[in-house]
TIRO-2110 file (N, C-alpha, C; in Angstrom, 1 decimal):
// TIRO-2110
-9.1, 17.5, 1.7, N, 1, A
-7.8, 17.2, 2.2, CA, 1, A
-7.8, 15.8, 2.9, C, 1, A
-6.8, 15.0, 2.6, N, 2, A
-6.7, 13.7, 3.2, CA, 2, A
-5.6, 13.7, 4.3, C, 2, A
-6.0, 13.1, 5.4, N, 3, A
-5.1, 12.9, 6.5, CA, 3, A
-4.6, 11.5, 6.5, C, 3, A
-3.4, 11.2, 6.9, N, 4, A
-2.8, 9.9, 6.8, CA, 4, A
-2.6, 9.4, 8.3, C, 4, A
-3.2, 8.2, 8.6, N, 5, A
-2.9, 7.6, 9.9, CA, 5, A
-2.2, 6.2, 9.6, C, 5, A
-1.1, 6.0, 10.2, N, 6, A
-0.3, 4.8, 10.0, CA, 6, A
-0.3, 3.9, 11.2, C, 6, A
-0.4, 2.6, 10.9, N, 7, A
-0.3, 1.5, 11.9, CA, 7, A
0.9, 0.6, 11.5, C, 7, A
1.6, 0.1, 12.5, N, 8, A
2.6, -0.9, 12.2, CA, 8, A
2.1, -2.2, 12.7, C, 8, A
1.9, -3.2, 11.8, N, 9, A
1.2, -4.4, 12.1, CA, 9, A
2.1, -5.6, 11.7, C, 9, A
1.8, -6.7, 12.3, N, 10, A
2.3, -8.1, 12.1, CA, 10, A
3.8, -8.3, 12.3, C, 10, A
4.3, -9.5, 12.3, N, 11, A
5.7, -9.7, 12.6, CA, 11, A
6.6, -9.1, 11.6, C, 11, A
6.2, -8.8, 10.4, N, 12, A
7.0, -8.2, 9.4, CA, 12, A
7.1, -6.7, 9.6, C, 12, A
6.4, -6.1, 10.5, N, 13, A
6.4, -4.7, 10.8, CA, 13, A
6.0, -3.9, 9.5, C, 13, A
4.8, -4.3, 9.0, N, 14, A
4.3, -3.6, 7.8, CA, 14, A
3.5, -2.4, 8.2, C, 14, A
3.5, -1.4, 7.3, N, 15, A
2.7, -0.2, 7.6, CA, 15, A
1.4, -0.3, 6.9, C, 15, A
0.3, -0.2, 7.7, N, 16, A
-1.0, -0.1, 7.2, CA, 16, A
-1.5, 1.3, 7.2, C, 16, A
-2.2, 1.8, 6.2, N, 17, A
-2.6, 3.2, 6.2, CA, 17, A
-4.1, 3.4, 6.1, C, 17, A
-4.6, 4.4, 6.9, N, 18, A
-6.0, 4.8, 6.8, CA, 18, A
-5.9, 6.3, 6.3, C, 18, A
-6.5, 6.6, 5.2, N, 19, A
-6.6, 7.9, 4.7, CA, 19, A
-8.0, 8.5, 4.8, C, 19, A
-8.2, 9.6, 5.5, N, 20, A
-9.5, 10.1, 5.7, CA, 20, A
-9.6, 11.6, 5.5, C, 20, A
-10.8, 12.0, 5.1, N, 21, A
-11.1, 13.5, 4.8, CA, 21, A
-12.0, 14.1, 5.9, C, 21, A
-12.3, 15.4, 5.6, N, 22, A
-13.1, 16.2, 6.6, CA, 22, A
-14.5, 15.6, 6.7, C, 22, A
-15.0, 14.9, 5.7, N, 23, A
-16.3, 14.3, 5.8, CA, 23, A
-16.3, 12.9, 6.4, C, 23, A
-15.2, 12.6, 7.0, N, 24, A
-15.0, 11.3, 7.7, CA, 24, A
-15.1, 10.1, 6.8, C, 24, A
-14.9, 10.3, 5.5, N, 25, A
-14.8, 9.1, 4.6, CA, 25, A
-13.4, 8.7, 4.6, C, 25, A
-13.1, 7.4, 4.5, N, 26, A
-11.8, 6.9, 4.6, CA, 26, A
-11.6, 5.7, 3.7, C, 26, A
-10.3, 5.5, 3.3, N, 27, A
-9.9, 4.2, 2.6, CA, 27, A
-8.9, 3.6, 3.5, C, 27, A
-8.8, 2.2, 3.4, N, 28, A
-7.8, 1.4, 4.1, CA, 28, A
-6.9, 0.8, 3.1, C, 28, A
-5.6, 1.1, 3.2, N, 29, A
-4.6, 0.6, 2.3, CA, 29, A
-3.7, -0.4, 2.9, C, 29, A
-3.6, -1.6, 2.3, N, 30, A
-2.7, -2.6, 2.8, CA, 30, A
-2.9, -3.0, 4.2, C, 30, A
-4.1, -3.5, 4.6, N, 31, A
-4.3, -3.9, 6.0, CA, 31, A
-3.5, -5.1, 6.3, C, 31, A
-2.5, -4.9, 7.1, N, 32, A
-1.6, -6.0, 7.5, CA, 32, A
-1.9, -6.6, 8.9, C, 32, A
-3.0, -6.2, 9.4, N, 33, A
-3.4, -6.7, 10.8, CA, 33, A
-3.5, -8.2, 10.8, C, 33, A
-2.6, -8.8, 11.6, N, 34, A
-2.6, -10.3, 11.6, CA, 34, A
-3.2, -10.8, 12.9, C, 34, A
-2.8, -10.2, 14.0, N, 35, A
-3.3, -10.6, 15.3, CA, 35, A
-4.6, -9.9, 15.7, C, 35, A
-5.3, -10.5, 16.6, N, 36, A
-6.6, -10.0, 16.9, CA, 36, A
-6.5, -8.6, 17.5, C, 36, A
-5.5, -8.4, 18.4, N, 37, A
-5.3, -7.0, 19.0, CA, 37, A
-5.0, -6.0, 17.9, C, 37, A
-4.4, -6.4, 16.8, N, 38, A
-4.1, -5.4, 15.7, CA, 38, A
-5.4, -5.1, 15.0, C, 38, A
-6.2, -6.1, 14.7, N, 39, A
-7.5, -5.9, 14.1, CA, 39, A
-8.4, -5.0, 15.0, C, 39, A
-8.4, -5.2, 16.3, N, 40, A
-9.1, -4.4, 17.2, CA, 40, A
-8.6, -2.9, 17.2, C, 40, A
-7.3, -2.8, 17.1, N, 41, A
-6.7, -1.4, 17.0, CA, 41, A
-7.2, -0.7, 15.8, C, 41, A
-7.2, -1.3, 14.7, N, 42, A
-7.7, -0.7, 13.5, CA, 42, A
-9.2, -0.3, 13.6, C, 42, A
-10.0, -1.3, 14.1, N, 43, A
-11.4, -1.1, 14.2, CA, 43, A
-11.7, 0.0, 15.2, C, 43, A
-11.0, 0.0, 16.3, N, 44, A
-11.2, 1.0, 17.4, CA, 44, A
-10.9, 2.4, 16.9, C, 44, A
-9.8, 2.6, 16.1, N, 45, A
-9.5, 3.9, 15.6, CA, 45, A
-10.6, 4.4, 14.6, C, 45, A
-11.0, 3.5, 13.8, N, 46, A
-12.1, 3.9, 12.8, CA, 46, A
-13.4, 4.3, 13.5, C, 46, A
-13.7, 3.5, 14.5, N, 47, A
-14.9, 3.7, 15.3, CA, 47, A
-14.9, 5.0, 16.1, C, 47, A
-13.8, 5.2, 16.9, N, 48, A
-13.7, 6.4, 17.7, CA, 48, A
-13.6, 7.7, 16.9, C, 48, A
-13.0, 7.5, 15.7, N, 49, A
-12.9, 8.7, 14.8, CA, 49, A
-14.2, 8.9, 14.0, C, 49, A
-15.2, 8.1, 14.1, N, 50, A
-16.4, 8.2, 13.4, CA, 50, A
-16.2, 8.2, 11.9, C, 50, A
-15.3, 7.3, 11.5, N, 51, A
-15.0, 7.3, 10.0, CA, 51, A
-15.9, 6.2, 9.3, C, 51, A
-16.1, 6.5, 8.1, N, 52, A
-16.9, 5.6, 7.2, CA, 52, A
-15.9, 5.0, 6.1, C, 52, A
-15.5, 3.8, 6.3, N, 53, A
-14.6, 3.2, 5.3, CA, 53, A
-15.4, 3.0, 3.9, C, 53, A
-14.8, 3.5, 2.9, N, 54, A
-15.4, 3.4, 1.6, CA, 54, A
-14.6, 2.6, 0.5, C, 54, A
-13.3, 2.4, 0.8, N, 55, A
-12.4, 1.7, -0.1, CA, 55, A
-11.5, 0.8, 0.6, C, 55, A
-11.2, -0.3, 0.0, N, 56, A
-10.1, -1.2, 0.5, CA, 56, A
-9.1, -1.4, -0.7, C, 56, A
-7.9, -0.9, -0.5, N, 57, A
-6.9, -0.9, -1.6, CA, 57, A
-5.7, -1.7, -1.1, C, 57, A
-5.1, -2.4, -2.1, N, 58, A
-3.7, -3.0, -1.9, CA, 58, A
-2.8, -2.4, -2.9, C, 58, A
-1.6, -1.9, -2.4, N, 59, A
-0.6, -1.6, -3.4, CA, 59, A
-0.1, -2.8, -4.1, C, 59, A
0.1, -3.9, -3.4, N, 60, A
0.4, -5.2, -3.9, CA, 60, A
0.0, -6.2, -3.0, C, 60, A
0.2, -7.5, -3.3, N, 61, A
-0.5, -8.6, -2.5, CA, 61, A
0.4, -9.6, -1.9, C, 61, A
1.6, -9.2, -1.5, N, 62, A
2.5, -10.0, -0.7, CA, 62, A
1.8, -10.2, 0.7, C, 62, A
2.1, -11.3, 1.3, N, 63, A
1.2, -11.7, 2.4, CA, 63, A
1.2, -10.7, 3.6, C, 63, A
2.3, -10.0, 3.9, N, 64, A
2.3, -9.1, 5.0, CA, 64, A
1.4, -7.8, 4.7, C, 64, A
1.0, -7.6, 3.5, N, 65, A
0.1, -6.5, 3.1, CA, 65, A
-1.4, -6.9, 3.0, C, 65, A
-1.7, -8.2, 3.1, N, 66, A
-3.0, -8.7, 2.8, CA, 66, A
-3.6, -9.4, 4.0, C, 66, A
-2.9, -9.6, 5.1, N, 67, A
-3.4, -10.3, 6.2, CA, 67, A
-4.8, -9.9, 6.6, C, 67, A
-5.0, -8.6, 6.6, N, 68, A
-6.3, -8.0, 7.1, CA, 68, A
-7.4, -7.8, 6.1, C, 68, A
-7.2, -8.2, 4.8, N, 69, A
-8.2, -8.0, 3.8, CA, 69, A
-9.5, -8.5, 4.1, C, 69, A
-9.5, -9.8, 4.6, N, 70, A
-10.8, -10.5, 4.9, CA, 70, A
-11.5, -9.8, 6.1, C, 70, A
-10.7, -9.4, 7.1, N, 71, A
-11.3, -8.7, 8.2, CA, 71, A
-11.9, -7.4, 7.8, C, 71, A
-11.3, -6.7, 7.0, N, 72, A
-11.9, -5.4, 6.5, CA, 72, A
-13.1, -5.6, 5.7, C, 72, A
-13.1, -6.6, 4.9, N, 73, A
-14.3, -7.0, 4.1, CA, 73, A
-15.4, -7.4, 5.0, C, 73, A
-15.1, -8.3, 5.9, N, 74, A
-16.2, -8.8, 6.8, CA, 74, A
-16.7, -7.7, 7.7, C, 74, A
-15.9, -6.8, 8.1, N, 75, A
-16.3, -5.7, 9.1, CA, 75, A
-17.1, -4.6, 8.4, C, 75, A
-16.6, -4.2, 7.3, N, 76, A
-17.2, -3.0, 6.6, CA, 76, A
-17.8, -3.2, 5.3, C, 76, A
-17.7, -4.5, 4.8, N, 77, A
-18.4, -4.9, 3.6, CA, 77, A
-17.7, -4.3, 2.3, C, 77, A
-16.4, -4.1, 2.4, N, 78, A
-15.7, -3.5, 1.2, CA, 78, A
-15.1, -4.6, 0.3, C, 78, A
-15.2, -4.4, -1.0, N, 79, A
-14.6, -5.3, -1.9, CA, 79, A
-13.1, -4.8, -2.1, C, 79, A
-12.3, -5.7, -2.4, N, 80, A
-10.8, -5.4, -2.5, CA, 80, A
-10.5, -4.9, -3.9, C, 80, A
-9.7, -3.8, -4.0, N, 81, A
-9.3, -3.2, -5.2, CA, 81, A
-7.8, -3.5, -5.4, C, 81, A
-7.4, -4.1, -6.5, N, 82, A
-6.0, -4.3, -6.8, CA, 82, A
-5.7, -4.1, -8.3, C, 82, A
-4.5, -4.1, -8.7, N, 83, A
-4.2, -4.2, -10.1, CA, 83, A
-4.4, -5.6, -10.6, C, 83, A
-4.8, -5.8, -11.8, N, 84, A
-5.1, -7.1, -12.3, CA, 84, A
-3.9, -8.1, -12.3, C, 84, A
-2.7, -7.5, -12.5, N, 85, A
-1.5, -8.4, -12.5, CA, 85, A
-1.1, -8.8, -11.1, C, 85, A
-1.8, -8.4, -10.1, N, 86, A
-1.5, -8.9, -8.7, CA, 86, A
-2.4, -10.0, -8.3, C, 86, A
-3.3, -10.5, -9.1, N, 87, A
-4.3, -11.5, -8.7, CA, 87, A
-3.5, -12.8, -8.4, C, 87, A
-2.5, -13.2, -9.2, N, 88, A
-1.7, -14.4, -9.0, CA, 88, A
-1.0, -14.3, -7.6, C, 88, A
-0.5, -13.1, -7.3, N, 89, A
0.2, -12.9, -6.1, CA, 89, A
-0.7, -13.1, -4.9, C, 89, A
-1.9, -12.5, -5.0, N, 90, A
-2.9, -12.6, -4.0, CA, 90, A
-3.3, -14.1, -3.8, C, 90, A
-3.5, -14.8, -4.8, N, 91, A
-3.9, -16.2, -4.7, CA, 91, A
-2.8, -17.1, -4.1, C, 91, A
-1.6, -16.7, -4.2, N, 92, A
-0.4, -17.4, -3.7, CA, 92, A
-0.2, -17.1, -2.2, C, 92, A
-0.7, -16.0, -1.7, N, 93, A
-0.4, -15.5, -0.4, CA, 93, A
-0.6, -16.5, 0.7, C, 93, A
-1.7, -17.3, 0.8, N, 94, A
-1.9, -18.3, 1.9, CA, 94, A
-0.8, -19.3, 1.9, C, 94, A
-0.3, -19.8, 0.7, N, 95, A
0.8, -20.7, 0.6, CA, 95, A
2.1, -20.1, 1.1, C, 95, A
2.3, -18.8, 0.8, N, 96, A
3.4, -18.1, 1.3, CA, 96, A
3.3, -18.0, 2.8, C, 96, A
2.1, -17.8, 3.4, N, 97, A
2.0, -17.7, 4.8, CA, 97, A
2.3, -19.0, 5.5, C, 97, A
2.0, -20.1, 4.9, N, 98, A
2.3, -21.4, 5.5, CA, 98, A
3.8, -21.6, 5.5, C, 98, A
4.5, -21.2, 4.5, N, 99, A
6.0, -21.3, 4.4, CA, 99, A
6.6, -20.5, 5.5, C, 99, A
6.1, -19.3, 5.8, N, 100, A
6.7, -18.5, 6.8, CA, 100, A
6.0, -18.7, 8.2, C, 100, A
5.3, -19.7, 8.3, N, 101, A
4.6, -20.1, 9.6, CA, 101, A
3.7, -18.9, 10.0, C, 101, A
3.0, -18.3, 9.1, N, 102, A
2.0, -17.2, 9.4, CA, 102, A
0.7, -17.6, 8.6, C, 102, A
0.1, -18.6, 9.0, N, 103, A
-1.1, -19.0, 8.3, CA, 103, A
-2.2, -18.0, 8.5, C, 103, A
-3.1, -17.8, 7.5, N, 104, A
-4.2, -16.8, 7.6, CA, 104, A
-5.2, -17.2, 6.5, C, 104, A
-6.4, -16.7, 6.7, N, 105, A
-7.5, -16.9, 5.8, CA, 105, A
-7.5, -15.7, 4.8, C, 105, A
-7.4, -16.0, 3.5, N, 106, A
-7.3, -15.0, 2.5, CA, 106, A
-8.7, -14.4, 2.2, C, 106, A
-8.7, -13.2, 1.6, N, 107, A
-9.9, -12.6, 1.0, CA, 107, A
-10.3, -13.4, -0.2, C, 107, A
-11.7, -13.7, -0.2, N, 108, A
-12.2, -14.5, -1.3, CA, 108, A
-13.4, -13.9, -2.0, C, 108, A
-13.6, -12.6, -1.7, N, 109, A
-14.7, -11.9, -2.3, CA, 109, A
-14.4, -11.4, -3.7, C, 109, A
-15.3, -10.6, -4.3, N, 110, A
-15.1, -10.1, -5.6, CA, 110, A
-14.0, -9.1, -5.6, C, 110, A
-13.3, -9.0, -6.8, N, 111, A
-12.2, -8.1, -6.9, CA, 111, A
-12.5, -7.0, -7.9, C, 111, A
-12.0, -5.8, -7.5, N, 112, A
-12.2, -4.6, -8.4, CA, 112, A
-10.7, -4.4, -8.9, C, 112, A
-10.6, -4.4, -10.3, N, 113, A
-9.3, -4.2, -10.8, CA, 113, A
-9.0, -2.7, -11.1, C, 113, A
-7.9, -2.2, -10.6, N, 114, A
-7.6, -0.8, -10.8, CA, 114, A
-6.6, -0.7, -12.0, C, 114, A
-6.8, 0.2, -12.8, N, 115, A
-6.0, 0.5, -14.0, CA, 115, A
-5.0, 1.7, -13.7, C, 115, A
-3.8, 1.5, -14.2, N, 116, A
-2.9, 2.6, -14.1, CA, 116, A
-3.4, 3.9, -14.9, C, 116, A
-2.8, 5.0, -14.5, N, 117, A
-3.2, 6.3, -15.1, CA, 117, A
-4.7, 6.7, -14.9, C, 117, A
-5.2, 6.1, -13.9, N, 118, A
-6.6, 6.5, -13.5, CA, 118, A
-6.6, 7.2, -12.1, C, 118, A
-7.7, 7.7, -11.7, N, 119, A
-7.8, 8.3, -10.3, CA, 119, A
-8.8, 7.5, -9.5, C, 119, A
-8.6, 7.5, -8.2, N, 120, A
-9.5, 6.9, -7.3, CA, 120, A
-10.0, 8.0, -6.4, C, 120, A
-11.3, 8.1, -6.2, N, 121, A
-11.9, 9.2, -5.4, CA, 121, A
-12.4, 8.7, -4.0, C, 121, A
-12.0, 9.6, -3.1, N, 122, A
-12.5, 9.4, -1.7, CA, 122, A
-13.3, 10.7, -1.4, C, 122, A
-14.6, 10.7, -1.7, N, 123, A
-15.3, 11.9, -1.7, CA, 123, A
-14.8, 12.8, -2.8, C, 123, A
-14.4, 14.1, -2.4, N, 124, A
-13.9, 15.0, -3.3, CA, 124, A
-12.4, 14.9, -3.5, C, 124, A
-11.8, 14.0, -2.7, N, 125, A
-10.3, 13.9, -2.8, CA, 125, A
-9.9, 12.8, -3.8, C, 125, A
-8.8, 12.9, -4.4, N, 126, A
-8.4, 12.0, -5.5, CA, 126, A
-7.0, 11.4, -5.2, C, 126, A
-6.8, 10.2, -5.6, N, 127, A
-5.5, 9.5, -5.6, CA, 127, A
-5.2, 9.1, -7.0, C, 127, A
-4.1, 9.5, -7.5, N, 128, A
-3.7, 9.1, -8.8, CA, 128, A
-3.0, 7.7, -8.7, C, 128, A
-3.3, 6.8, -9.6, N, 129, A
-2.8, 5.5, -9.6, CA, 129, A
-1.5, 5.4, -10.5, C, 129, A
-0.4, 5.1, -10.0, N, 130, A
0.9, 5.0, -10.7, CA, 130, A
1.3, 3.5, -10.7, C, 130, A
1.6, 3.0, -11.9, N, 131, A
1.9, 1.6, -12.1, CA, 131, A
3.4, 1.5, -11.8, C, 131, A
3.8, 0.7, -10.8, N, 132, A
5.2, 0.6, -10.4, CA, 132, A
5.7, -0.8, -10.2, C, 132, A
5.7, -1.7, -11.2, N, 133, A
6.1, -3.0, -11.0, CA, 133, A
7.6, -3.1, -10.8, C, 133, A
8.0, -4.3, -10.4, N, 134, A
9.4, -4.6, -10.1, CA, 134, A
9.6, -5.4, -8.9, C, 134, A
9.0, -5.0, -7.8, N, 135, A
8.9, -5.7, -6.5, CA, 135, A
7.8, -6.8, -6.7, C, 135, A
6.8, -6.5, -7.4, N, 136, A
5.7, -7.5, -7.7, CA, 136, A
5.2, -7.0, -9.1, C, 136, A
4.5, -7.9, -9.8, N, 137, A
4.1, -7.6, -11.2, CA, 137, A
3.1, -6.6, -11.4, C, 137, A
2.2, -6.4, -10.4, N, 138, A
1.1, -5.4, -10.5, CA, 138, A
1.1, -4.4, -9.5, C, 138, A
2.3, -4.1, -9.0, N, 139, A
2.4, -3.1, -7.9, CA, 139, A
2.0, -1.7, -8.4, C, 139, A
1.2, -1.0, -7.5, N, 140, A
0.8, 0.3, -7.8, CA, 140, A
1.0, 1.2, -6.6, C, 140, A
1.2, 2.5, -6.9, N, 141, A
1.4, 3.5, -5.8, CA, 141, A
0.2, 4.5, -6.0, C, 141, A
-0.1, 5.1, -4.9, N, 142, A
-1.2, 6.1, -4.9, CA, 142, A
-0.7, 7.5, -4.5, C, 142, A
-0.9, 8.4, -5.4, N, 143, A
-0.3, 9.8, -5.3, CA, 143, A
-1.4, 10.8, -5.1, C, 143, A
-1.3, 11.5, -4.0, N, 144, A
-2.3, 12.6, -3.7, CA, 144, A
-1.5, 13.9, -4.0, C, 144, A
-1.8, 14.5, -5.2, N, 145, A
-1.1, 15.7, -5.6, CA, 145, A
-1.5, 16.9, -4.7, C, 145, A
-2.8, 17.0, -4.4, N, 146, A
-3.3, 18.1, -3.6, CA, 146, A
-2.6, 18.2, -2.2, C, 146, A
-2.4, 17.1, -1.6, N, 147, A
-1.8, 17.1, -0.3, CA, 147, A
-0.3, 16.7, -0.2, C, 147, A
0.3, 16.4, -1.4, N, 148, A
1.7, 16.3, -1.5, CA, 148, A
2.3, 15.0, -0.9, C, 148, A
1.6, 13.9, -1.1, N, 149, A
2.2, 12.6, -0.6, CA, 149, A
1.8, 11.5, -1.5, C, 149, A
2.5, 10.4, -1.3, N, 150, A
2.3, 9.2, -2.1, CA, 150, A
2.4, 8.0, -1.1, C, 150, A
1.5, 7.0, -1.3, N, 151, A
1.6, 5.7, -0.6, CA, 151, A
2.4, 4.8, -1.6, C, 151, A
3.6, 4.4, -1.2, N, 152, A
4.5, 3.8, -2.2, CA, 152, A
4.6, 2.3, -2.0, C, 152, A
3.9, 1.7, -1.0, N, 153, A
4.0, 0.2, -0.8, CA, 153, A
5.5, -0.2, -0.7, C, 153, A
5.9, -1.2, -1.4, N, 154, A
7.3, -1.7, -1.2, CA, 154, A
8.1, -1.4, -2.4, C, 154, A
7.9, -0.2, -3.0, N, 155, A
8.7, 0.2, -4.1, CA, 155, A
9.9, 1.0, -3.6, C, 155, A
9.7, 2.1, -2.8, N, 156, A
10.7, 3.0, -2.4, CA, 156, A
10.6, 3.1, -0.8, C, 156, A
11.7, 2.9, -0.1, N, 157, A
11.7, 3.1, 1.3, CA, 157, A
12.7, 4.2, 1.7, C, 157, A
12.7, 4.6, 2.9, N, 158, A
13.7, 5.5, 3.4, CA, 158, A
15.1, 4.9, 3.4, C, 158, A
15.8, 5.3, 2.4, N, 159, A
17.2, 4.8, 2.2, CA, 159, A
17.3, 3.4, 1.6, C, 159, A
16.2, 2.9, 1.0, N, 160, A
16.3, 1.5, 0.5, CA, 160, A
15.2, 1.4, -0.6, C, 160, A
15.1, 0.2, -1.2, N, 161, A
14.1, -0.1, -2.2, CA, 161, A
13.5, -1.5, -1.9, C, 161, A
12.4, -1.8, -2.6, N, 162, A
11.8, -3.1, -2.4, CA, 162, A
12.7, -4.3, -2.9, C, 162, A
12.6, -5.4, -2.3, N, 163, A
13.3, -6.6, -2.7, CA, 163, A
12.9, -7.0, -4.2, C, 163, A
13.9, -7.6, -4.9, N, 164, A
13.6, -8.1, -6.2, CA, 164, A
14.1, -9.6, -6.3, C, 164, A
14.7, -10.1, -5.2, N, 165, A
15.2, -11.5, -5.2, CA, 165, A
14.0, -12.5, -4.8, C, 165, A
12.9, -12.2, -5.3, N, 166, A
11.7, -13.0, -5.0, CA, 166, A
10.9, -13.3, -6.3, C, 166, A
10.0, -14.3, -6.3, N, 167, A
9.2, -14.6, -7.5, CA, 167, A
8.6, -13.3, -8.1, C, 167, A
8.7, -13.1, -9.4, N, 168, A
8.2, -12.0, -10.1, CA, 168, A
8.9, -10.7, -9.9, C, 168, A
10.0, -10.7, -9.1, N, 169, A
10.8, -9.5, -8.9, CA, 169, A
11.8, -9.3, -10.0, C, 169, A
12.0, -8.0, -10.3, N, 170, A
13.0, -7.6, -11.3, CA, 170, A
13.6, -6.3, -11.0, C, 170, A
14.9, -6.3, -10.8, N, 171, A
15.6, -5.1, -10.3, CA, 171, A
15.5, -4.0, -11.3, C, 171, A
15.8, -4.2, -12.6, N, 172, A
15.8, -3.2, -13.6, CA, 172, A
14.4, -2.6, -13.7, C, 172, A
13.4, -3.4, -13.6, N, 173, A
12.0, -2.9, -13.7, CA, 173, A
11.7, -2.0, -12.5, C, 173, A
12.1, -2.4, -11.4, N, 174, A
11.9, -1.6, -10.2, CA, 174, A
12.5, -0.3, -10.2, C, 174, A
13.8, -0.3, -10.7, N, 175, A
14.5, 1.0, -10.8, CA, 175, A
13.8, 1.9, -11.8, C, 175, A
13.4, 1.4, -12.9, N, 176, A
12.7, 2.2, -13.9, CA, 176, A
11.4, 2.7, -13.3, C, 176, A
10.7, 1.9, -12.5, N, 177, A
9.4, 2.4, -11.9, CA, 177, A
9.7, 3.6, -11.0, C, 177, A
10.8, 3.5, -10.2, N, 178, A
11.1, 4.6, -9.2, CA, 178, A
11.5, 5.8, -10.0, C, 178, A
12.3, 5.7, -11.0, N, 179, A
12.8, 6.9, -11.8, CA, 179, A
11.7, 7.5, -12.6, C, 179, A
10.8, 6.7, -13.1, N, 180, A
9.8, 7.3, -14.0, CA, 180, A
8.4, 7.6, -13.3, C, 180, A
8.1, 7.0, -12.3, N, 181, A
6.8, 7.1, -11.6, CA, 181, A
6.9, 7.9, -10.3, C, 181, A
8.0, 7.8, -9.6, N, 182, A
8.2, 8.5, -8.3, CA, 182, A
9.1, 9.6, -8.3, C, 182, A
10.3, 9.5, -8.9, N, 183, A
11.3, 10.6, -9.0, CA, 183, A
10.8, 11.7, -9.9, C, 183, A
9.7, 11.5, -10.6, N, 184, A
9.1, 12.6, -11.4, CA, 184, A
8.2, 13.5, -10.6, C, 184, A
7.9, 13.1, -9.3, N, 185, A
7.1, 13.8, -8.4, CA, 185, A
7.9, 15.0, -7.8, C, 185, A
7.2, 16.0, -7.3, N, 186, A
8.0, 17.1, -6.7, CA, 186, A
8.8, 16.6, -5.5, C, 186, A
10.0, 17.3, -5.3, N, 187, A
10.9, 16.9, -4.3, CA, 187, A
10.4, 16.8, -2.9, C, 187, A
9.4, 17.7, -2.6, N, 188, A
8.9, 17.8, -1.3, CA, 188, A
7.7, 16.8, -1.0, C, 188, A
7.5, 15.9, -2.0, N, 189, A
6.4, 14.9, -1.9, CA, 189, A
6.8, 13.9, -0.8, C, 189, A
5.9, 13.7, 0.2, N, 190, A
6.1, 12.8, 1.3, CA, 190, A
5.9, 11.4, 0.8, C, 190, A
6.7, 10.5, 1.2, N, 191, A
6.6, 9.1, 0.8, CA, 191, A
6.2, 8.2, 2.0, C, 191, A
5.0, 7.6, 2.0, N, 192, A
4.6, 6.7, 3.1, CA, 192, A
4.8, 5.3, 2.5, C, 192, A
5.9, 4.6, 3.0, N, 193, A
6.3, 3.3, 2.5, CA, 193, A
5.6, 2.2, 3.2, C, 193, A
5.7, 1.0, 2.6, N, 194, A
5.2, -0.2, 3.2, CA, 194, A
5.9, -0.6, 4.5, C, 194, A
7.1, -0.2, 4.7, N, 195, A
7.9, -0.5, 5.9, CA, 195, A
8.7, 0.7, 6.2, C, 195, A
9.0, 1.0, 7.5, N, 196, A
9.9, 2.0, 7.9, CA, 196, A
9.3, 3.4, 7.9, C, 196, A
10.1, 4.4, 8.2, N, 197, A
9.6, 5.8, 8.4, CA, 197, A
9.3, 6.5, 7.1, C, 197, A
8.7, 7.7, 7.3, N, 198, A
8.3, 8.6, 6.2, CA, 198, A
9.6, 9.1, 5.6, C, 198, A
9.6, 9.4, 4.3, N, 199, A
10.7, 10.0, 3.7, CA, 199, A
10.2, 11.0, 2.6, C, 199, A
11.0, 11.6, 1.8, N, 200, A
10.6, 12.5, 0.7, CA, 200, A
11.3, 12.1, -0.5, C, 200, A
10.7, 12.5, -1.7, N, 201, A
11.3, 12.3, -3.0, CA, 201, A
12.7, 12.9, -3.0, C, 201, A
12.8, 14.2, -2.6, N, 202, A
14.0, 14.9, -2.7, CA, 202, A
15.1, 14.2, -1.9, C, 202, A
14.8, 13.7, -0.7, N, 203, A
15.8, 13.1, 0.2, CA, 203, A
16.3, 11.8, -0.5, C, 203, A
15.4, 11.0, -1.1, N, 204, A
15.8, 9.8, -1.7, CA, 204, A
16.6, 10.0, -3.0, C, 204, A
16.3, 11.1, -3.7, N, 205, A
17.1, 11.4, -4.9, CA, 205, A
18.6, 11.7, -4.5, C, 205, A
18.8, 12.3, -3.3, N, 206, A
20.1, 12.7, -2.9, CA, 206, A
20.8, 11.6, -2.1, C, 206, A
20.1, 10.7, -1.5, N, 207, A
20.7, 9.9, -0.5, CA, 207, A
20.5, 8.4, -0.6, C, 207, A
19.5, 8.0, -1.4, N, 208, A
19.2, 6.5, -1.5, CA, 208, A
20.3, 5.9, -2.3, C, 208, A
21.1, 4.9, -1.7, N, 209, A
22.2, 4.3, -2.4, CA, 209, A
21.9, 3.5, -3.6, C, 209, A
20.6, 3.1, -3.7, N, 210, A
20.2, 2.3, -4.9, CA, 210, A
19.8, 3.1, -6.1, C, 210, A
19.2, 4.3, -5.8, N, 211, A
18.7, 5.0, -7.0, CA, 211, A
18.9, 6.5, -6.9, C, 211, A
19.9, 7.0, -6.1, N, 212, A
20.1, 8.4, -6.0, CA, 212, A
20.5, 9.0, -7.3, C, 212, A
20.1, 10.2, -7.6, N, 213, A
20.4, 10.8, -8.9, CA, 213, A
21.6, 11.7, -8.9, C, 213, A
22.1, 12.1, -7.7, N, 214, A
23.2, 13.0, -7.6, CA, 214, A
24.4, 12.5, -6.8, C, 214, A
END
């Protein structure tokens, strides 16, 4: 069983997630910790909970989701796992940070490329990789069928969807990703988004003004 711990980090109010199991193994998804106090908050939680980080994952590589990649790598020795189509976005992130007056040092270690339709293991627990482009070219979501939740990054929010008026963004592609990769999940599936509060697939089908089905 995986437990989800959420943190709200950086000026963009991004959600960083730590998923951990009964054996105290954990993965860190989209570490957006920008300020030192945020990095300390993440490190303190992992230390006090006696967790062993085993994976560093990005749903996508826009700057607010990658601020803490280097810190996680330097602290726990983890290599970054992303979809191959996100490498260009990752490489551009520091320039984007300069434009938004949020300079940072990017992760420069080896990359592990995640393929869609595969599973990622955290001990005996599994995350299914779902390919969900539209907000970014190599965006992926992580679905835990056993525990009934998905980490959706910036694809689907509570009452909203990811922006597509940005480089590599495409509205039709995003809507297709939501309808084929997320709305096919059970209605009671919890959605942990890259920004904002938790929602469910069923709620978004009924109420999301961008993609509701009814």
